[in-house]
Backbone as numpy.savetxt, mean C-alpha at the origin, in Angstrom:
# Nx Ny Nz CAx CAy CAz Cx Cy Cz
12.48 11.90 70.01 12.37 11.39 68.43 13.18 12.20 67.57
14.38 12.42 67.31 15.64 12.98 65.85 14.72 13.14 64.94
15.26 14.91 65.02 14.70 15.65 63.60 15.27 15.75 62.52
14.22 15.48 61.60 15.86 15.52 60.20 14.31 16.58 59.05
15.51 15.90 58.19 14.89 16.52 56.35 15.31 15.70 55.34
14.90 15.75 54.56 14.35 15.06 53.68 16.78 15.05 52.93
16.79 15.79 53.32 17.85 16.17 52.90 19.38 15.40 53.58
19.30 15.27 54.72 19.93 14.82 56.13 19.30 12.91 56.03
18.07 12.40 55.85 17.71 11.13 56.10 18.40 10.37 55.12
19.34 9.05 56.58 20.66 8.00 56.06 19.28 7.03 56.13
20.38 6.16 54.97 19.59 5.16 54.63 19.34 3.57 55.58
20.14 3.57 56.72 18.92 3.28 57.61 17.70 3.54 57.90
17.87 5.72 58.05 15.95 6.00 58.53 15.00 5.38 57.62
15.52 5.59 56.09 14.82 5.62 55.07 14.36 4.23 55.04
15.39 3.45 55.40 14.70 0.82 55.51 13.56 1.68 57.13
14.38 2.19 57.85 12.77 2.11 59.39 11.99 2.40 58.72
11.81 3.37 57.87 10.76 4.32 57.54 9.54 3.79 56.25
10.51 2.34 55.48 9.66 2.04 54.77 9.37 1.05 56.31
9.94 0.63 56.84 9.23 -0.74 56.79 8.13 -0.49 58.11
8.68 0.70 58.40 7.51 0.56 59.83 6.33 0.62 59.21
6.37 1.44 57.56 4.75 1.09 56.61 5.14 0.31 55.89
5.36 -0.63 56.07 5.45 -2.04 55.56 3.73 -2.30 54.25
3.32 -2.26 56.01 1.73 -2.47 55.05 1.34 -1.84 54.13
1.28 -0.19 54.02 1.31 -0.04 52.78 1.51 0.02 52.54
3.11 -0.64 51.89 4.05 -0.90 50.31 3.04 -2.20 49.94
2.58 -2.66 50.73 2.58 -4.42 50.48 0.83 -4.39 49.93
-0.03 -3.60 51.18 -1.11 -4.21 50.32 -1.49 -2.25 48.61
-1.11 -1.74 49.13 -0.87 -1.13 47.52 -0.35 -1.74 46.45
0.88 -2.89 46.36 1.56 -3.45 45.86 0.80 -4.35 45.25
0.56 -5.24 46.18 -0.72 -5.95 45.43 -2.14 -5.90 45.18
-2.24 -4.48 45.61 -3.89 -4.24 44.60 -3.74 -3.87 43.46
-2.72 -3.16 43.38 -2.44 -2.46 41.78 -1.83 -3.89 41.22
-1.23 -5.13 41.61 -1.59 -6.63 40.75 -2.15 -7.20 40.77
-3.05 -6.88 41.61 -4.77 -7.71 41.27 -5.94 -6.65 40.31
-4.98 -5.64 40.47 -6.28 -5.00 39.10 -4.74 -4.98 37.82
-3.77 -5.02 37.79 -3.92 -5.03 36.76 -3.99 -6.90 36.85
-4.32 -8.27 36.88 -4.27 -9.26 36.69 -5.56 -9.45 35.88
-6.67 -8.50 36.54 -7.91 -8.70 36.40 -8.33 -7.94 35.30
-7.61 -6.83 34.95 -8.26 -5.91 33.70 -7.47 -7.46 32.42
-6.31 -7.54 33.30 -5.50 -8.63 31.84 -6.54 -9.84 31.75
-6.93 -10.53 32.62 -7.58 -11.81 32.46 -8.65 -11.73 32.19
-10.07 -10.47 32.84 -10.83 -10.97 32.11 -11.99 -9.58 32.06
-10.80 -8.45 31.18 -11.48 -6.79 30.69 -11.63 -6.96 30.49
-9.71 -6.65 29.60 -9.05 -6.80 27.85 -9.51 -7.71 27.39
-10.14 -8.16 25.64 -10.36 -9.51 25.02 -9.49 -9.07 24.98
-9.52 -10.61 24.37 -7.62 -10.75 23.69 -7.54 -10.24 22.14
-5.96 -10.79 21.52 -5.97 -10.29 20.54 -4.53 -11.15 19.92
-5.93 -11.39 18.15 -5.14 -12.80 17.68 -4.44 -11.66 16.35
-2.56 -12.25 15.85 -2.54 -11.70 15.28 -2.18 -12.89 13.75
-2.72 -13.08 13.05 -3.12 -13.85 11.76 -1.72 -13.31 10.93
-1.00 -14.59 9.85 0.00 -14.24 9.46 0.75 -14.91 8.33
0.43 -14.63 7.16 1.24 -15.89 6.44 2.53 -14.95 4.74
2.41 -15.24 4.57 3.49 -15.07 3.16 3.49 -15.13 2.02
3.82 -14.72 0.55 2.85 -16.05 -0.70 3.42 -15.25 -1.16
3.96 -15.54 -2.51 5.11 -15.55 -3.52 4.04 -14.97 -4.68
4.52 -14.31 -5.19 3.59 -14.36 -6.48 4.35 -13.78 -7.55
4.13 -13.71 -9.60 5.07 -13.35 -9.97 4.12 -11.51 -10.60
5.27 -10.94 -11.25 5.11 -9.33 -11.22 4.33 -9.38 -13.01
3.22 -8.85 -13.25 2.60 -8.76 -15.16 3.30 -8.06 -15.62
4.01 -8.58 -16.41 4.34 -7.79 -17.39 4.14 -8.53 -18.70
3.62 -7.85 -20.15 2.97 -8.28 -20.90 3.83 -6.65 -21.64
3.90 -7.41 -23.05 4.94 -6.53 -23.65 4.35 -6.94 -25.13
5.08 -6.51 -26.29 4.80 -6.72 -27.49 5.38 -8.09 -28.02
5.91 -8.78 -29.19 6.47 -9.48 -29.51 7.48 -8.51 -30.90
6.57 -7.80 -31.48 7.00 -6.95 -31.82 8.43 -6.19 -31.71
9.32 -6.40 -33.45 10.83 -5.14 -33.17 9.63 -3.82 -33.87
9.95 -2.91 -32.07 9.98 -1.30 -32.97 10.52 -0.96 -34.22
11.03 -1.58 -34.59 12.15 -1.35 -35.61 12.62 -2.55 -36.75
11.64 -2.72 -36.79 11.70 -4.02 -37.29 11.21 -3.55 -39.09
10.02 -2.90 -38.89 8.82 -2.51 -39.88 9.08 -1.56 -40.58
9.20 -0.71 -41.29 9.20 0.22 -42.08 8.15 1.05 -43.13
7.66 2.26 -42.77 6.83 2.33 -43.71 7.00 2.96 -44.52
6.75 2.80 -45.98 7.26 3.09 -46.53 5.96 4.23 -47.57
6.15 5.23 -47.88 4.46 5.47 -48.77 5.16 6.64 -50.06
5.12 5.54 -51.20 5.24 5.98 -52.61 6.77 6.99 -52.88
6.56 8.18 -53.05 7.78 8.07 -53.40 8.24 9.34 -52.68
9.45 9.02 -51.72 9.91 8.91 -49.81 10.52 10.11 -50.22
11.14 9.76 -51.44 12.01 11.46 -50.94 11.14 13.22 -51.43
9.76 12.69 -51.64 8.40 13.71 -50.69 8.71 13.93 -49.89
8.71 13.33 -49.06 8.51 12.90 -47.77 9.84 14.26 -46.41
9.75 14.41 -46.18 10.99 15.10 -45.06 11.01 14.38 -43.91
12.52 14.03 -43.77 12.74 13.06 -42.94 11.94 13.51 -41.41
11.89 13.48 -40.55 11.11 14.03 -39.60 9.89 12.79 -39.63
9.06 13.54 -40.59 7.79 12.73 -41.07 8.39 11.63 -40.89
9.30 11.53 -41.58 9.26 9.93 -42.00 8.90 8.70 -40.95
10.38 9.91 -39.88 10.58 8.54 -38.91 10.02 8.65 -37.34
8.90 9.55 -37.10 8.00 9.70 -36.52 6.45 8.93 -37.33
6.32 8.78 -37.87 4.95 8.41 -39.01 5.34 7.06 -39.67
6.49 6.87 -40.35 6.19 5.92 -40.97 6.98 4.78 -40.22
7.30 4.59 -39.19 7.44 3.12 -38.27 7.04 2.53 -37.94
6.45 1.16 -37.80 5.64 1.02 -37.30 5.83 0.25 -35.37
7.45 0.62 -35.14 7.55 1.10 -33.73 6.85 2.84 -33.27
5.89 3.80 -34.11 5.60 5.18 -33.17 3.97 4.63 -33.12
3.15 3.64 -33.03 2.42 2.84 -33.20 2.53 2.24 -31.76
3.67 0.76 -31.53 3.65 0.60 -30.25 4.30 1.69 -28.43
4.63 2.42 -29.14 5.74 3.32 -27.86 4.40 3.73 -28.12
3.19 4.04 -28.09 1.89 4.78 -27.86 0.99 4.02 -27.41
1.55 2.13 -26.94 0.54 1.41 -26.82 0.84 1.12 -25.15
0.32 1.08 -24.11 0.58 1.09 -22.52 -0.11 -0.81 -22.39
0.88 -1.52 -22.22 0.66 -2.87 -22.34 0.95 -3.12 -20.60
0.65 -3.91 -19.86 0.70 -3.38 -18.30 1.80 -4.18 -17.39
2.05 -4.06 -16.51 3.20 -3.36 -15.86 2.25 -3.51 -14.72
2.93 -4.84 -13.69 1.95 -4.42 -12.76 3.33 -4.94 -11.81
4.31 -4.70 -11.33 5.38 -4.84 -10.03 4.27 -5.05 -9.25
5.50 -6.04 -7.84 5.54 -6.34 -6.45 5.22 -5.15 -5.24
5.77 -4.02 -5.63 5.11 -3.08 -5.01 3.53 -2.31 -5.52
3.78 -2.31 -6.59 2.37 -1.83 -6.93 1.85 -2.62 -6.56
1.58 -3.56 -6.01 0.33 -5.48 -6.28 0.87 -4.91 -3.92
1.42 -4.12 -3.79 1.23 -4.02 -2.17 0.03 -2.43 -2.07
0.75 -1.43 -2.94 0.01 -0.91 -2.76 -1.28 -0.41 -3.24
-2.08 -1.75 -3.79 -3.44 -2.56 -3.87 -3.82 -2.32 -3.05
-2.91 -3.16 -2.17 -3.89 -4.51 -1.25 -4.03 -3.53 0.41
-2.48 -2.36 0.30 -2.74 -1.79 1.57 -4.03 -0.25 1.08
-4.63 -0.87 0.24 -5.82 0.90 -0.50 -6.77 0.86 0.16
-7.40 1.88 0.01 -9.26 1.49 1.72 -10.08 0.83 1.04
-9.82 0.36 -0.38 -11.14 0.24 -0.80 -10.92 -1.62 -0.81
-9.22 -1.83 -1.30 -8.91 -3.00 -1.53 -9.63 -3.81 0.22
-8.79 -3.21 1.40 -9.13 -2.96 2.42 -10.66 -4.10 2.83
-11.50 -2.30 2.21 -12.59 -2.22 3.26 -13.91 -2.85 2.89
-13.01 -3.81 1.25 -14.04 -4.34 0.86 -13.68 -6.13 1.50
-13.06 -6.47 2.39 -12.62 -7.85 2.61 -13.43 -7.05 3.56
-13.27 -6.42 4.97 -13.67 -6.80 5.79 -15.22 -6.06 6.11
-15.94 -5.96 4.93 -17.28 -5.43 4.71 -17.83 -6.79 5.00
-17.26 -8.34 4.02 -17.01 -9.03 3.88 -17.48 -10.69 5.56
-16.58 -9.16 6.54 -16.78 -9.81 7.77 -17.49 -9.43 8.69
-18.74 -8.45 8.66 -19.39 -7.40 9.06 -18.96 -6.90 10.16
-17.18 -6.63 9.36 -16.21 -5.89 10.75 -17.01 -3.74 10.50
-17.15 -3.15 12.34 -16.99 -2.20 12.68 -16.48 -1.80 12.32
-15.84 -1.02 11.34 -14.92 -0.06 10.25 -14.30 1.19 10.93
-15.75 2.44 12.36 -15.69 2.81 13.38 -14.86 2.86 13.90
-14.63 1.19 14.59 -14.40 1.46 16.18 -12.68 0.93 15.15
-12.96 -0.32 14.12 -11.62 -1.40 13.56 -10.92 -0.53 13.48
-9.64 0.14 13.02 -8.61 0.67 12.69 -7.70 -0.17 12.25
-8.39 -0.15 10.58 -7.06 -1.20 9.52 -5.95 -1.01 9.49
-5.39 0.49 9.86 -4.18 1.07 8.76 -2.83 0.36 10.59
-3.82 -0.24 11.98 -3.47 -0.16 12.86 -2.14 -1.88 12.66
-3.89 -2.37 12.35 -3.55 -4.01 12.62 -3.90 -4.80 11.72
-3.96 -3.39 10.73 -2.75 -4.85 9.64 -2.08 -3.85 8.24
-1.19 -5.32 8.81 0.35 -5.04 7.40 0.39 -5.69 6.71
1.14 -5.10 5.54 0.94 -5.54 4.62 2.80 -5.06 3.18
3.01 -5.86 3.12 4.96 -5.97 2.93 4.76 -6.67 1.94
5.50 -5.79 0.96 6.35 -6.69 -0.10 7.67 -6.67 -0.33
8.69 -7.26 -1.23 9.62 -7.03 -1.76 10.23 -7.26 -3.16
9.97 -6.87 -3.73 9.97 -6.88 -5.97 11.82 -7.47 -5.47
12.46 -7.54 -4.92 13.63 -8.90 -4.97 13.44 -9.89 -4.91
12.33 -10.59 -4.27 12.09 -11.56 -4.17 10.86 -12.56 -4.16
9.26 -11.46 -5.30 8.37 -11.04 -4.95 7.53 -12.51 -4.14
8.02 -11.87 -2.44 7.21 -12.22 -1.12 6.36 -11.28 -0.72
5.37 -11.12 0.17 4.36 -10.13 0.59 3.75 -11.03 1.11
4.07 -10.35 2.58 3.91 -10.95 3.46 2.06 -9.64 4.24
1.37 -10.91 4.69 -0.52 -9.87 5.34 -0.44 -11.05 6.96
-0.13 -9.42 7.98 -0.46 -9.92 9.30 -1.88 -9.25 9.19
-2.43 -9.70 10.05 -3.41 -9.26 10.40 -4.68 -9.40 12.23
-4.72 -8.55 12.62 -5.23 -8.46 14.03 -6.67 -7.57 14.34
-6.82 -9.22 15.35 -8.58 -8.80 15.70 -8.51 -10.12 16.54
-9.78 -9.91 17.76 -9.99 -9.98 18.49 -10.59 -11.30 18.96
-10.98 -11.46 17.78 -11.19 -12.82 17.46 -10.06 -13.87 16.95
-9.68 -15.84 17.14 -8.71 -15.88 16.41 -9.75 -16.26 14.81
-10.52 -16.31 14.63 -10.98 -17.34 13.11 -11.48 -15.63 12.28
-11.57 -14.79 12.69 -12.16 -13.45 11.48 -10.47 -13.19 11.43
-9.78 -12.88 12.12 -8.46 -13.08 12.05 -7.76 -13.85 10.96
-7.91 -15.04 10.94 -7.27 -15.49 10.21 -8.09 -15.65 8.67
-9.38 -15.51 9.04 -10.66 -15.30 6.97 -10.29 -14.26 6.95
-9.63 -12.65 7.92 -9.84 -11.78 7.50 -8.32 -11.64 5.90
-7.51 -12.26 6.80 -6.56 -12.73 6.76 -6.68 -13.34 5.10
-6.97 -14.00 5.51 -7.42 -15.24 3.34 -7.70 -14.92 2.40
-8.50 -14.00 3.47 -9.29 -13.06 2.00 -8.04 -12.06 1.42
-8.11 -11.52 2.07 -6.37 -9.85 1.35 -5.95 -10.66 0.53
-5.58 -12.27 1.27 -4.31 -12.67 0.07 -5.34 -13.32 -1.46
-6.51 -13.91 -1.56 -7.23 -14.26 -2.13 -7.93 -13.81 -3.23
-8.00 -12.00 -2.37 -8.50 -11.12 -3.48 -7.90 -10.72 -4.63
-6.34 -10.66 -4.35 -5.78 -10.17 -5.18 -5.85 -10.33 -6.23
-5.41 -11.67 -7.01 -6.18 -12.18 -8.54 -6.68 -10.55 -8.58
-8.36 -11.47 -8.87 -9.33 -10.91 -8.51 -8.50 -8.91 -9.14
-8.20 -8.28 -8.11 -7.77 -6.57 -8.16 -6.41 -6.60 -8.85
-5.67 -7.55 -9.28 -4.67 -7.33 -10.74 -5.57 -7.89 -11.57
-5.88 -8.66 -11.32 -6.88 -9.01 -13.14 -7.77 -7.57 -13.34
-8.85 -6.90 -12.11 -9.07 -5.82 -12.86 -8.99 -4.05 -13.58
-7.71 -4.35 -12.85 -6.63 -3.48 -12.97 -5.64 -3.75 -14.81
-5.27 -5.05 -14.55 -5.27 -6.01 -16.17 -5.88 -4.51 -17.30
-7.34 -5.51 -16.88 -7.83 -4.71 -17.45 -8.29 -3.94 -17.93
-8.82 -2.52 -17.53 -8.80 -1.06 -17.15 -7.04 -1.09 -17.98
-5.85 -1.27 -18.32 -4.75 -1.00 -18.51 -5.50 -1.26 -19.77
-6.10 -2.80 -20.43 -5.48 -2.40 -21.52 -7.23 -2.37 -22.64
-7.87 -2.13 -21.79 -9.10 -1.33 -22.38 -9.44 0.54 -22.87
-7.38 1.25 -22.03 -7.44 1.56 -22.56 -6.16 1.98 -23.86
-5.25 0.71 -23.49 -4.98 1.21 -24.84 -5.67 0.08 -26.34
-6.82 -1.06 -25.73 -7.38 -1.29 -26.60 -8.13 0.34 -28.19
-9.01 1.58 -26.94 -9.22 2.56 -27.06 -8.48 3.24 -27.67
-7.64 2.75 -27.50 -6.24 4.35 -28.20 -5.53 3.37 -29.94
-5.83 2.50 -29.92 -5.93 1.48 -31.02 -7.39 1.36 -31.45
-7.73 1.05 -31.05 -9.54 1.74 -32.52 -9.58 3.10 -32.80
-9.35 4.12 -32.27 -9.23 4.83 -32.61 -8.72 5.32 -33.29
-7.27 4.44 -32.97 -6.02 4.99 -34.55 -7.08 4.20 -35.66
-7.35 2.96 -35.61 -7.35 2.80 -37.02 -8.99 3.34 -37.61
-10.20 4.08 -36.74 -11.19 4.35 -37.43 -10.71 5.78 -38.41
-10.04 6.46 -37.15 -9.44 7.90 -37.99 -8.33 7.60 -38.80
-7.45 6.37 -39.34 -6.74 5.95 -40.38 -7.66 6.21 -41.50
-9.14 5.36 -40.90 -9.84 4.63 -42.29 -10.78 5.72 -42.64
-11.09 7.11 -41.95 -11.74 8.02 -42.31 -10.93 8.69 -43.58
-9.36 8.89 -42.70 -8.42 9.83 -43.56 -8.00 8.93 -44.59
-8.08 7.89 -45.07 -8.00 7.28 -46.82 -9.11 7.62 -47.33
-10.34 7.09 -46.62 -11.49 7.42 -47.66 -11.80 8.72 -48.02
-11.39 10.30 -46.71 -11.51 11.67 -46.95 -10.20 11.19 -48.47
-8.41 10.99 -48.56 -7.84 10.77 -49.41 -8.33 10.57 -51.04
-8.78 9.28 -51.21 -9.11 9.02 -51.69 -9.79 9.35 -52.89
-11.13 10.61 -51.60 -11.57 10.43 -52.91 -11.55 12.16 -53.61
-10.29 12.32 -52.70 -9.49 13.78 -53.10 -8.67 13.07 -54.76
-8.64 11.60 -54.38 -7.84 11.78 -55.93 -8.12 10.93 -57.19
-9.54 9.95 -57.01 -10.72 10.40 -58.00 -11.29 11.41 -58.61
-10.85 13.23 -57.86 -11.45 14.00 -58.82 -10.36 13.81 -59.34
-9.41 13.87 -59.64 -8.36 14.12 -60.96 -8.82 13.55 -61.87
-9.28 12.47 -61.43 -9.91 11.33 -63.03 -9.31 9.90 -63.59
-8.49 9.46 -62.64 -6.98 8.66 -63.28 -7.06 7.89 -62.48
-6.61 6.36 -62.60 -6.92 5.38 -61.76 -5.13 5.52 -60.29
-5.91 5.19 -59.52 -5.29 5.34 -58.96 -3.70 5.42 -58.65
-2.45 6.14 -59.21 -1.59 5.71 -58.96 -0.95 6.03 -59.88
-1.86 7.08 -61.21 -1.43 7.11 -62.58 -1.45 8.59 -62.51
-0.40 9.32 -62.43 -0.19 10.18 -61.89 0.21 10.77 -63.16
0.72 9.51 -63.72 1.35 10.25 -65.94 0.73 10.94 -66.94
-0.70 10.66 -66.60 -1.81 10.56 -66.83 -2.75 12.30 -66.94
-2.29 12.75 -66.15 -1.82 14.08 -65.36 -1.40 14.85 -66.04
-1.89 16.04 -66.48 -1.27 17.53 -66.78 -0.75 17.68 -65.76
1.23 17.98 -66.60 1.70 18.13 -66.01 1.60 19.00 -64.35
0.94 20.41 -64.72 0.70 21.11 -63.58 0.04 20.21 -61.81
-0.94 19.08 -62.12 -1.56 18.64 -61.30 -0.82 17.17 -60.38
0.26 17.39 -61.49 0.98 16.42 -60.74 1.32 16.48 -59.97
2.07 17.35 -59.53 2.67 17.31 -57.87 1.82 17.41 -57.06
0.68 18.32 -56.68 -0.84 18.11 -56.44 -0.86 16.46 -56.16
-0.93 15.64 -57.11 -1.84 14.60 -57.17 -0.65 13.23 -56.15
0.60 14.38 -56.45 1.94 12.57 -55.76 1.68 13.54 -54.17
1.57 14.83 -53.39 1.11 14.67 -52.42 0.61 14.46 -52.46
-0.76 15.07 -52.46 -2.20 13.42 -52.03 -1.83 12.13 -51.62
-1.56 11.67 -53.55 -1.10 10.14 -52.88 -0.15 10.04 -51.68
1.14 10.45 -51.62 2.08 10.37 -50.97 1.27 10.06 -49.19
0.32 10.83 -49.02 -0.65 11.41 -47.81 -1.34 9.93 -47.87
-1.81 9.66 -48.89 -2.99 8.26 -48.86 -1.78 7.13 -48.29
-0.73 6.85 -49.63 -0.11 4.85 -48.82 0.62 5.53 -47.28
0.68 6.73 -46.95 1.32 6.82 -45.50 0.57 6.19 -45.00
-1.01 6.53 -44.83 -1.68 6.86 -43.91 -2.54 5.08 -44.14
-2.26 4.56 -45.58 -2.81 3.35 -45.23 -1.05 2.35 -44.49
-0.33 2.43 -44.87 0.50 2.08 -43.84 0.30 2.29 -42.60
0.02 3.32 -42.11 0.01 3.83 -40.46 -1.55 2.80 -40.20
-1.72 2.83 -41.12 -3.87 1.50 -40.84 -3.40 0.33 -40.68
-2.34 -0.53 -41.42 -1.79 -1.98 -41.29 -0.94 -1.50 -40.02
-0.01 -0.84 -39.58 0.52 -1.04 -37.99 0.04 -0.81 -36.97
-0.98 -0.15 -37.40 -2.60 0.12 -36.74 -2.92 -1.83 -36.61
-3.22 -2.24 -37.41 -3.80 -3.31 -37.24 -3.30 -4.35 -37.42
-1.72 -4.15 -37.59 -1.20 -5.36 -36.90 -0.48 -5.17 -35.81
-0.47 -4.69 -34.70 -0.61 -4.15 -32.99 -2.70 -4.33 -33.04
-2.70 -3.95 -33.61 -4.35 -5.09 -33.06 -4.26 -6.21 -32.99
-4.23 -7.24 -33.46 -4.17 -8.38 -33.86 -3.56 -8.98 -32.57
-2.22 -7.87 -32.54 -1.55 -9.05 -31.56 -1.90 -8.17 -30.55
-2.35 -7.20 -29.44 -2.83 -6.64 -28.60 -4.25 -7.91 -28.68
-4.60 -8.59 -29.47 -6.19 -9.45 -29.12 -5.46 -10.65 -28.36
-4.18 -10.87 -29.23 -4.08 -12.48 -28.87 -3.39 -11.84 -27.20
-3.21 -10.57 -26.68 -2.40 -11.13 -25.46 -3.22 -10.90 -24.48
-4.63 -9.60 -24.89 -6.20 -10.10 -23.99 -5.92 -11.13 -23.81
-5.68 -12.51 -24.23 -6.10 -13.72 -23.91 -5.34 -14.49 -23.01
-4.50 -13.65 -22.58 -3.80 -14.19 -21.48 -4.00 -14.37 -20.21
-4.07 -15.44 -19.42 -4.84 -16.15 -18.19 -3.99 -15.22 -17.00
-4.34 -13.75 -17.40 -3.67 -12.88 -15.72 -2.95 -14.32 -14.72
-3.85 -14.64 -14.05 -4.46 -15.70 -12.83 -3.05 -16.51 -13.10
-2.86 -17.46 -14.00 -2.33 -18.33 -14.66 -0.97 -17.88 -13.75
-0.43 -16.93 -15.17 0.90 -15.43 -14.59 0.78 -15.28 -13.04
0.04 -15.17 -12.51 0.66 -14.78 -11.51 1.12 -15.33 -10.24
-0.06 -16.88 -10.90 1.48 -17.22 -10.05 1.47 -17.68 -8.42
-0.09 -17.47 -7.52 -0.06 -17.00 -6.37 0.68 -18.79 -5.73
1.03 -18.15 -5.31 1.04 -19.75 -4.10 1.59 -18.29 -2.11
1.21 -19.53 -1.44 0.94 -19.85 0.09 2.44 -20.43 0.06
2.64 -19.64 0.57 4.26 -19.94 1.58 4.12 -20.43 2.95
3.38 -19.62 3.49 3.55 -20.03 4.89 1.81 -19.62 5.96
1.82 -20.63 6.44 0.74 -19.47 7.15 0.63 -20.49 8.73
-0.54 -19.58 9.14 -0.90 -19.37 10.77 -0.92 -20.97 11.87
-0.35 -21.40 12.85 -0.18 -22.48 13.60 -0.57 -22.14 13.91
-1.81 -23.48 14.19 -2.91 -23.70 15.09 -2.96 -24.40 16.29
-3.60 -24.36 17.28 -4.84 -22.33 17.38 -4.30 -21.73 17.87
-5.05 -20.47 17.91 -3.42 -19.16 17.16 -3.75 -18.39 19.02
-2.86 -18.43 19.40 -2.16 -17.25 20.47 -2.30 -16.09 20.83
-3.19 -15.81 22.18 -3.43 -14.45 21.77 -1.52 -13.65 21.97
-1.71 -12.84 21.24 -1.04 -11.93 21.31 -0.58 -10.68 21.68
-2.15 -10.21 22.29 -1.82 -9.09 23.35 -3.47 -9.46 24.50
-4.11 -9.33 26.03 -2.91 -8.60 26.37 -1.66 -9.37 27.27
-0.78 -9.11 27.02 0.79 -9.67 27.50 0.15 -9.68 29.25
-0.44 -10.94 29.40 -0.79 -11.21 30.97 -0.17 -11.09 32.05
1.02 -12.06 31.80 1.85 -11.98 33.07 2.82 -10.77 32.70
2.70 -10.00 31.99 3.65 -8.93 31.62 2.79 -7.05 32.48
1.68 -7.29 31.60 1.17 -6.66 32.02 1.01 -6.15 34.30
0.70 -7.26 33.89 0.45 -7.88 36.21 1.66 -7.81 36.33
3.13 -8.25 35.71 4.03 -7.81 36.76 4.26 -6.02 36.89
4.14 -5.68 35.95 4.09 -4.39 35.29 3.27 -3.42 36.47
1.86 -3.35 36.65 0.66 -2.95 37.80 1.49 -2.89 39.20
2.05 -4.17 39.73 3.35 -4.79 40.33 4.09 -3.61 40.87
4.99 -3.53 39.73 6.05 -1.92 39.74 5.32 -1.31 40.02
4.72 -0.69 39.51 4.36 0.30 39.82 3.41 0.66 40.72
2.32 -0.21 41.81 2.00 0.11 42.70 2.56 -0.09 44.18
4.21 -0.64 44.36 5.78 -0.33 44.73 5.78 0.46 44.24
6.38 1.26 43.36 7.56 3.34 43.50 5.59 3.49 43.57
4.55 3.87 43.56 3.47 4.38 44.44 3.71 4.62 44.96
3.60 3.35 46.39 2.98 2.65 47.84 4.68 3.81 48.24
6.27 3.81 48.12 7.42 3.89 48.76 6.98 5.29 48.36
6.80 6.30 46.80 6.69 7.41 47.16 5.72 8.21 48.24
4.25 7.01 48.66 3.75 7.82 49.50 4.16 7.85 50.66
4.59 6.38 50.66 5.48 6.73 52.87 6.52 7.68 52.88
7.15 8.12 51.97 8.52 8.41 52.17 7.46 9.81 52.46
6.85 10.08 50.78 6.15 12.16 51.11 5.35 12.08 52.02
5.05 11.15 52.83 3.93 11.36 54.01 4.75 11.71 55.00
5.92 10.64 55.63 7.05 10.74 56.20 7.75 12.33 56.31
7.70 12.93 55.20 8.88 13.67 54.63 7.56 15.35 55.12
6.67 14.94 55.03 5.39 15.96 55.15 5.14 16.46 56.75
5.06 15.32 57.70 5.69 14.48 58.83 6.32 15.44 59.73
7.64 15.32 59.49 9.08 15.57 59.89 8.92 17.34 60.20
9.10 17.52 58.27 8.77 18.43 57.59 7.68 19.97 58.80
6.92 19.28 59.29 6.04 20.05 60.47 6.27 20.30 60.92
6.35 18.74 61.79 7.52 19.31 63.07 8.43 20.40 63.23
8.93 20.35 62.28 9.99 21.13 62.30 9.46 22.92 61.87
8.31 23.24 61.23 8.03 23.98 60.91 7.18 24.92 62.75
6.91 23.64 63.53 5.39 24.11 64.96 6.83 23.89 66.05
8.08 23.71 66.28 8.98 23.58 67.08 9.22 24.84 66.74
9.69 25.48 65.53 10.55 27.26 64.92 9.62 28.20 65.86
8.45 27.83 65.79 7.08 29.12 66.06 6.94 28.72 67.95
8.05 27.57 68.53 7.76 27.16 69.54 9.01 28.19 69.67
9.77 28.27 69.00 11.57 28.72 69.66 11.13 30.90 69.61
10.25 31.12 68.78 10.52 31.94 68.92 9.18 32.18 69.51
8.47 31.34 69.76 7.04 32.50 71.25 8.01 32.29 72.36
9.24 31.60 72.53 9.55 31.22 73.78 11.03 33.20 73.98
11.93 32.82 73.14 12.39 34.16 73.27 11.81 35.54 73.10
11.21 35.86 72.69 10.07 36.51 72.43 9.97 37.06 73.92
9.10 35.71 74.69 8.28 36.23 76.17 10.01 36.80 77.39
10.70 36.15 76.47 12.30 37.04 77.58 12.79 38.11 77.26
């Protein structure tokens, strides 16, 4: 038999080697294919994917009061500097400090992706949070331009996958309402504190004015030396009165806003639902079997060629040693 190296091997010799060891290749390929089939059909749990898209309306609560429509004057305006007048005498100065809830689609998506939101839903289905990686199996995305949110859930049980997906959607209104109420409560606390502060301030200033011994606003009955001090306190009193009116005006409107039906404003509408029955998205049984067969073919061909190379290279080394021994004897 002709001795050759892998560098010198011809296509014909390569084919002859593969044909000679064809049973190794066939058996290995079939074995890998069967292993892949058994793994895909009987060992790996099927994974189902439930998908839905739904439309919601962003929450945007705002005041109906024009912040520049009402200027709060306080008696002798000329006695007050212009900066203080601009900052404290406009109803808008109160409005600008009140935060009205604004919840966009991107914020809603952020809420739905939060750990607290997802784990609350998963616990309802007794999902093992240590084994179930929701970051890989739950996908939520949204678009502020279209107001559409997409939800996808993968799980090894079709009914559970659908249940989790539906629960994620159903929980959104409750979450949004809670967030709106939190923001409203912060603003309401600000308004209540402002009202209490101005009432106390008015009471203190009025006590100071009563100390002058004249009716409220009648500074002309006072000695000239006390009129300037009286007017200063009186201006502060009127300013506090108007500021209180501003707080109360905003608070009255704010109470009306709190009565808004957030669920109705949200107007959640499911656009697409799952086609029943759900088909597993993984494992891809036929693809896995085909990949296993190809892998088995590659491994067996490599093994056959390597064994042939090892055999022939060993023969070359043996022949070389024989030649050396023969030369030494001569």
